[in-house]
N, CA, C and O atoms as CSV, one atom per row, in Angstrom:
chain,resi,resn,atom,element,x,y,z
A,1,MET,N,N,81.592,-12.452,40.806
A,1,MET,CA,C,82.405,-14.123,40.741
A,1,MET,C,C,82.433,-14.349,39.469
A,1,MET,O,O,82.083,-13.555,38.596
A,2,VAL,N,N,83.024,-15.899,39.253
A,2,VAL,CA,C,82.973,-16.321,38.352
A,2,VAL,C,C,82.015,-17.217,38.367
A,2,VAL,O,O,82.114,-17.843,39.423
A,3,ASN,N,N,80.874,-17.712,37.545
A,3,ASN,CA,C,79.740,-18.247,37.963
A,3,ASN,C,C,79.995,-19.792,37.037
A,3,ASN,O,O,79.309,-19.984,36.033
A,4,VAL,N,N,81.101,-20.903,37.515
A,4,VAL,CA,C,81.856,-21.919,37.167
A,4,VAL,C,C,79.967,-23.044,37.093
A,4,VAL,O,O,79.787,-24.053,36.411
A,5,ARG,N,N,79.006,-22.417,37.954
A,5,ARG,CA,C,77.693,-24.288,38.383
A,5,ARG,C,C,77.531,-23.579,37.617
A,5,ARG,O,O,78.044,-24.287,36.750
A,6,MET,N,N,77.143,-22.402,36.894
A,6,MET,CA,C,76.037,-22.255,35.881
A,6,MET,C,C,76.003,-23.146,34.260
A,6,MET,O,O,75.290,-23.767,33.472
A,7,LYS,N,N,77.284,-22.662,34.515
A,7,LYS,CA,C,78.350,-23.230,33.182
A,7,LYS,C,C,79.200,-24.571,33.030
A,7,LYS,O,O,80.093,-24.859,32.232
A,8,ALA,N,N,78.684,-25.207,33.947
A,8,ALA,CA,C,78.714,-27.445,34.529
A,8,ALA,C,C,77.640,-26.954,34.028
A,8,ALA,O,O,77.598,-26.618,32.844
A,9,ALA,N,N,76.764,-26.853,34.724
A,9,ALA,CA,C,75.268,-27.228,34.275
A,9,ALA,C,C,74.833,-27.281,33.146
A,9,ALA,O,O,74.202,-28.287,32.820
A,10,ARG,N,N,75.089,-25.947,31.974
A,10,ARG,CA,C,74.261,-25.780,30.970
A,10,ARG,C,C,74.752,-26.614,30.382
A,10,ARG,O,O,74.035,-27.114,29.516
A,11,ALA,N,N,76.403,-27.270,30.559
A,11,ALA,CA,C,77.124,-27.989,29.559
A,11,ALA,C,C,76.683,-29.592,29.788
A,11,ALA,O,O,76.998,-30.568,29.106
A,12,MET,N,N,75.685,-29.505,31.213
A,12,MET,CA,C,76.454,-31.419,31.317
A,12,MET,C,C,74.841,-31.262,30.190
A,12,MET,O,O,74.698,-32.246,29.464
A,13,LEU,N,N,73.957,-30.382,30.070
A,13,LEU,CA,C,72.607,-30.164,29.461
A,13,LEU,C,C,73.129,-30.884,27.546
A,13,LEU,O,O,72.449,-31.424,26.673
A,14,GLY,N,N,74.485,-30.541,27.613
A,14,GLY,CA,C,75.040,-29.632,25.858
A,14,GLY,C,C,74.214,-28.786,25.704
A,14,GLY,O,O,73.573,-28.932,24.663
A,15,MET,N,N,73.763,-27.371,26.711
A,15,MET,CA,C,72.924,-26.815,25.866
A,15,MET,C,C,74.390,-25.865,25.607
A,15,MET,O,O,75.487,-26.144,26.093
A,16,SER,N,N,73.996,-24.328,24.447
A,16,SER,CA,C,74.926,-23.382,24.414
A,16,SER,C,C,74.488,-22.735,25.234
A,16,SER,O,O,73.559,-22.729,26.042
A,17,GLN,N,N,75.597,-21.953,24.806
A,17,GLN,CA,C,74.794,-20.387,26.332
A,17,GLN,C,C,73.367,-19.158,25.036
A,17,GLN,O,O,72.793,-18.086,25.224
A,18,GLN,N,N,73.387,-19.793,24.293
A,18,GLN,CA,C,73.085,-19.378,22.905
A,18,GLN,C,C,71.444,-20.128,22.930
A,18,GLN,O,O,70.488,-19.416,23.238
A,19,GLU,N,N,71.311,-21.074,22.707
A,19,GLU,CA,C,69.922,-22.168,23.499
A,19,GLU,C,C,69.720,-21.687,24.652
A,19,GLU,O,O,68.643,-21.109,24.799
A,20,LEU,N,N,70.513,-21.746,25.654
A,20,LEU,CA,C,70.089,-21.027,27.066
A,20,LEU,C,C,68.980,-19.384,27.175
A,20,LEU,O,O,68.038,-19.035,27.886
A,21,ALA,N,N,69.742,-18.777,26.074
A,21,ALA,CA,C,68.980,-17.122,26.645
A,21,ALA,C,C,68.035,-17.029,25.744
A,21,ALA,O,O,67.097,-16.258,25.949
A,22,SER,N,N,68.119,-18.006,24.261
A,22,SER,CA,C,66.808,-18.339,23.320
A,22,SER,C,C,65.216,-18.725,24.196
A,22,SER,O,O,64.127,-18.184,24.006
A,23,LYS,N,N,65.522,-19.717,25.074
A,23,LYS,CA,C,64.861,-20.588,26.345
A,23,LYS,C,C,63.902,-19.272,27.268
A,23,LYS,O,O,62.731,-19.181,27.639
A,24,ILE,N,N,65.183,-18.351,27.372
A,24,ILE,CA,C,64.549,-17.426,28.920
A,24,ILE,C,C,63.947,-16.338,28.081
A,24,ILE,O,O,62.857,-15.839,28.359
A,25,GLY,N,N,64.513,-16.056,27.276
A,25,GLY,CA,C,63.930,-14.233,26.010
A,25,GLY,C,C,65.575,-13.726,26.182
A,25,GLY,O,O,65.555,-12.823,25.346
A,26,VAL,N,N,66.592,-13.723,26.573
A,26,VAL,CA,C,67.652,-12.648,27.191
A,26,VAL,C,C,68.913,-13.226,25.466
A,26,VAL,O,O,68.773,-14.012,24.529
A,27,SER,N,N,69.862,-12.384,25.863
A,27,SER,CA,C,70.621,-12.462,24.870
A,27,SER,C,C,72.002,-13.264,25.150
A,27,SER,O,O,72.668,-12.780,26.066
A,28,ARG,N,N,72.797,-14.943,24.219
A,28,ARG,CA,C,73.452,-14.562,24.518
A,28,ARG,C,C,74.269,-13.842,25.747
A,28,ARG,O,O,74.458,-14.225,26.901
A,29,GLN,N,N,74.709,-12.574,25.015
A,29,GLN,CA,C,75.791,-11.502,25.695
A,29,GLN,C,C,75.442,-12.606,26.777
A,29,GLN,O,O,76.012,-13.697,26.785
A,30,THR,N,N,74.303,-12.186,27.841
A,30,THR,CA,C,73.653,-11.371,29.181
A,30,THR,C,C,74.024,-12.814,29.654
A,30,THR,O,O,75.002,-12.711,30.394
A,31,ILE,N,N,73.526,-14.488,29.489
A,31,ILE,CA,C,74.092,-15.257,29.749
A,31,ILE,C,C,75.835,-15.649,29.928
A,31,ILE,O,O,76.361,-16.422,30.729
A,32,LEU,N,N,76.527,-14.702,28.742
A,32,LEU,CA,C,77.356,-15.146,28.911
A,32,LEU,C,C,78.176,-13.984,30.195
A,32,LEU,O,O,79.120,-14.369,30.884
A,33,LEU,N,N,77.580,-12.575,30.296
A,33,LEU,CA,C,78.212,-12.044,30.810
A,33,LEU,C,C,77.874,-13.230,31.938
A,33,LEU,O,O,78.755,-14.075,32.095
A,34,ILE,N,N,76.564,-13.354,32.793
A,34,ILE,CA,C,76.280,-13.594,33.809
A,34,ILE,C,C,76.935,-14.946,34.435
A,34,ILE,O,O,76.734,-15.302,35.596
A,35,GLU,N,N,77.908,-15.787,33.321
A,35,GLU,CA,C,78.702,-16.918,33.269
A,35,GLU,C,C,80.209,-16.185,33.893
A,35,GLU,O,O,80.912,-16.661,34.784
A,36,GLN,N,N,80.492,-14.644,32.983
A,36,GLN,CA,C,81.959,-14.594,33.865
A,36,GLN,C,C,81.995,-13.171,35.239
A,36,GLN,O,O,82.905,-12.399,35.540
A,37,GLY,N,N,80.570,-13.324,35.802
A,37,GLY,CA,C,80.314,-12.690,37.137
A,37,GLY,C,C,80.674,-10.843,36.662
A,37,GLY,O,O,81.350,-9.924,37.122
A,38,GLU,N,N,79.283,-11.180,34.894
A,38,GLU,CA,C,79.677,-9.552,35.295
A,38,GLU,C,C,78.729,-8.415,35.612
A,38,GLU,O,O,78.764,-7.240,35.978
A,39,TYR,N,N,77.577,-9.672,35.178
A,39,TYR,CA,C,76.348,-9.182,35.158
A,39,TYR,C,C,75.437,-9.693,36.286
A,39,TYR,O,O,74.584,-10.430,35.791
A,40,ASN,N,N,75.289,-9.569,37.730
A,40,ASN,CA,C,74.143,-9.398,38.803
A,40,ASN,C,C,72.828,-9.458,37.512
A,40,ASN,O,O,72.731,-8.638,36.599
A,41,PRO,N,N,71.531,-11.126,37.837
A,41,PRO,CA,C,70.705,-11.304,37.388
A,41,PRO,C,C,69.750,-10.865,37.656
A,41,PRO,O,O,70.261,-10.426,38.686
A,42,SER,N,N,68.597,-10.475,37.738
A,42,SER,CA,C,67.684,-9.921,38.748
A,42,SER,C,C,66.482,-11.048,38.909
A,42,SER,O,O,65.560,-11.227,38.112
A,43,LEU,N,N,66.762,-11.858,40.309
A,43,LEU,CA,C,65.328,-12.769,40.856
A,43,LEU,C,C,64.720,-13.276,39.729
A,43,LEU,O,O,64.845,-14.395,39.233
A,44,LYS,N,N,64.174,-12.513,39.440
A,44,LYS,CA,C,63.038,-13.449,38.649
A,44,LYS,C,C,63.753,-13.928,37.082
A,44,LYS,O,O,62.926,-14.617,36.484
A,45,LEU,N,N,65.206,-13.732,36.168
A,45,LEU,CA,C,66.475,-14.292,35.462
A,45,LEU,C,C,66.724,-14.924,36.319
A,45,LEU,O,O,65.858,-15.738,35.996
A,46,CYS,N,N,67.288,-15.512,37.516
A,46,CYS,CA,C,67.726,-16.223,37.804
A,46,CYS,C,C,66.853,-17.505,38.100
A,46,CYS,O,O,67.357,-18.618,37.954
A,47,THR,N,N,65.522,-17.350,38.524
A,47,THR,CA,C,64.100,-18.361,38.360
A,47,THR,C,C,64.000,-18.981,36.915
A,47,THR,O,O,63.771,-20.191,36.919
A,48,ASP,N,N,64.094,-18.539,35.999
A,48,ASP,CA,C,64.469,-18.905,34.962
A,48,ASP,C,C,65.626,-19.285,34.314
A,48,ASP,O,O,65.530,-19.629,33.136
A,49,ILE,N,N,66.646,-19.289,34.830
A,49,ILE,CA,C,67.805,-19.811,34.372
A,49,ILE,C,C,67.812,-21.010,35.654
A,49,ILE,O,O,68.612,-21.945,35.603
A,50,CYS,N,N,66.976,-20.884,36.626
A,50,CYS,CA,C,67.252,-22.835,36.911
A,50,CYS,C,C,66.510,-23.852,36.604
A,50,CYS,O,O,66.941,-25.005,36.563
A,51,GLN,N,N,65.011,-23.430,36.296
A,51,GLN,CA,C,63.916,-23.326,35.098
A,51,GLN,C,C,65.044,-24.520,33.956
A,51,GLN,O,O,65.399,-25.682,33.757
A,52,ALA,N,N,65.160,-23.139,33.527
A,52,ALA,CA,C,65.664,-24.216,31.552
A,52,ALA,C,C,66.427,-25.080,32.276
A,52,ALA,O,O,66.183,-26.251,31.985
A,53,LEU,N,N,67.507,-24.894,33.358
A,53,LEU,CA,C,68.209,-25.573,33.573
A,53,LEU,C,C,67.957,-27.175,34.090
A,53,LEU,O,O,68.402,-28.092,33.399
A,54,GLY,N,N,67.230,-27.451,35.325
A,54,GLY,CA,C,66.485,-27.989,35.844
A,54,GLY,C,C,67.241,-27.595,37.428
A,54,GLY,O,O,67.119,-28.483,38.272
A,55,LYS,N,N,67.815,-26.635,37.752
A,55,LYS,CA,C,69.115,-26.600,39.362
A,55,LYS,C,C,68.312,-25.315,40.034
A,55,LYS,O,O,68.077,-24.267,39.433
A,56,THR,N,N,67.834,-25.694,41.794
A,56,THR,CA,C,68.006,-24.391,42.335
A,56,THR,C,C,68.093,-23.345,41.868
A,56,THR,O,O,68.371,-23.110,40.692
A,57,LEU,N,N,67.821,-22.396,42.902
A,57,LEU,CA,C,68.800,-20.746,43.387
A,57,LEU,C,C,69.686,-21.359,43.909
A,57,LEU,O,O,70.741,-21.257,43.282
A,58,ASN,N,N,69.774,-22.368,45.386
A,58,ASN,CA,C,70.800,-23.142,45.837
A,58,ASN,C,C,71.627,-23.789,44.659
A,58,ASN,O,O,72.364,-22.843,44.382
A,59,ASP,N,N,71.783,-24.250,44.265
A,59,ASP,CA,C,72.501,-24.757,43.186
A,59,ASP,C,C,73.428,-24.146,42.275
A,59,ASP,O,O,74.547,-24.552,41.960
A,60,LEU,N,N,72.623,-22.790,41.770
A,60,LEU,CA,C,73.390,-22.630,40.311
A,60,LEU,C,C,73.839,-20.741,41.282
A,60,LEU,O,O,74.726,-20.096,40.724
A,61,PHE,N,N,73.145,-20.048,42.678
A,61,PHE,CA,C,73.048,-18.517,42.460
A,61,PHE,C,C,73.487,-19.064,43.902
A,61,PHE,O,O,73.189,-17.876,43.779
A,62,TRP,N,N,73.932,-19.672,45.312
A,62,TRP,CA,C,74.204,-19.009,46.586
A,62,TRP,C,C,75.907,-19.380,46.869
A,62,TRP,O,O,76.433,-20.493,46.859
A,63,GLU,N,N,76.424,-18.289,47.073
A,63,GLU,CA,C,77.034,-18.376,47.489
A,63,GLU,C,C,77.457,-19.506,48.666
A,63,GLU,O,O,76.670,-19.707,49.591
A,64,GLU,N,N,78.533,-20.121,48.602
A,64,GLU,CA,C,78.681,-20.761,49.543
A,64,GLU,C,C,79.450,-20.170,50.879
A,64,GLU,O,O,80.219,-19.223,50.716
A,65,THR,N,N,79.209,-20.832,52.476
A,65,THR,CA,C,80.035,-19.267,53.831
A,65,THR,C,C,81.297,-20.896,54.024
A,65,THR,O,O,81.951,-21.852,53.607
A,66,HIS,N,N,81.007,-20.391,54.588
A,66,HIS,CA,C,82.469,-21.364,55.207
A,66,HIS,C,C,82.288,-20.905,56.277
A,66,HIS,O,O,81.931,-19.740,56.450
A,67,ASP,N,N,82.525,-21.835,57.302
A,67,ASP,CA,C,82.908,-21.108,59.161
A,67,ASP,C,C,83.947,-21.214,59.587
A,67,ASP,O,O,84.384,-22.345,59.800
A,68,ALA,N,N,84.730,-20.055,59.868
A,68,ALA,CA,C,85.897,-19.168,59.294
A,68,ALA,C,C,85.536,-19.476,60.882
A,68,ALA,O,O,84.946,-18.474,61.286
A,69,ARG,N,N,85.677,-20.701,62.224
A,69,ARG,CA,C,85.940,-21.174,63.438
A,69,ARG,C,C,86.642,-22.111,63.357
A,69,ARG,O,O,87.006,-22.700,64.374
C-alpha cells in the first residue's frame, strides 16, 4: 500500500526524501520504497520517521479500517 500520508507529511515540511533519509540515518532509496509501499519498515524505523516528521504512528502508518456493517 502506497504511503501517501508519509509523503504528504514530508512535503508539508518542505523536506526532500534525501533530507529525511539523512535525518534518520537511512538511504533515500529506503524512504522512496516506504512511500511506494514496497518496503515494510521496522517499528524502530517507523518511530524514527514519525519523530522526524512530528507525527504519530497512527498519523502515518496505521491503516484505517472501515466497519462493513
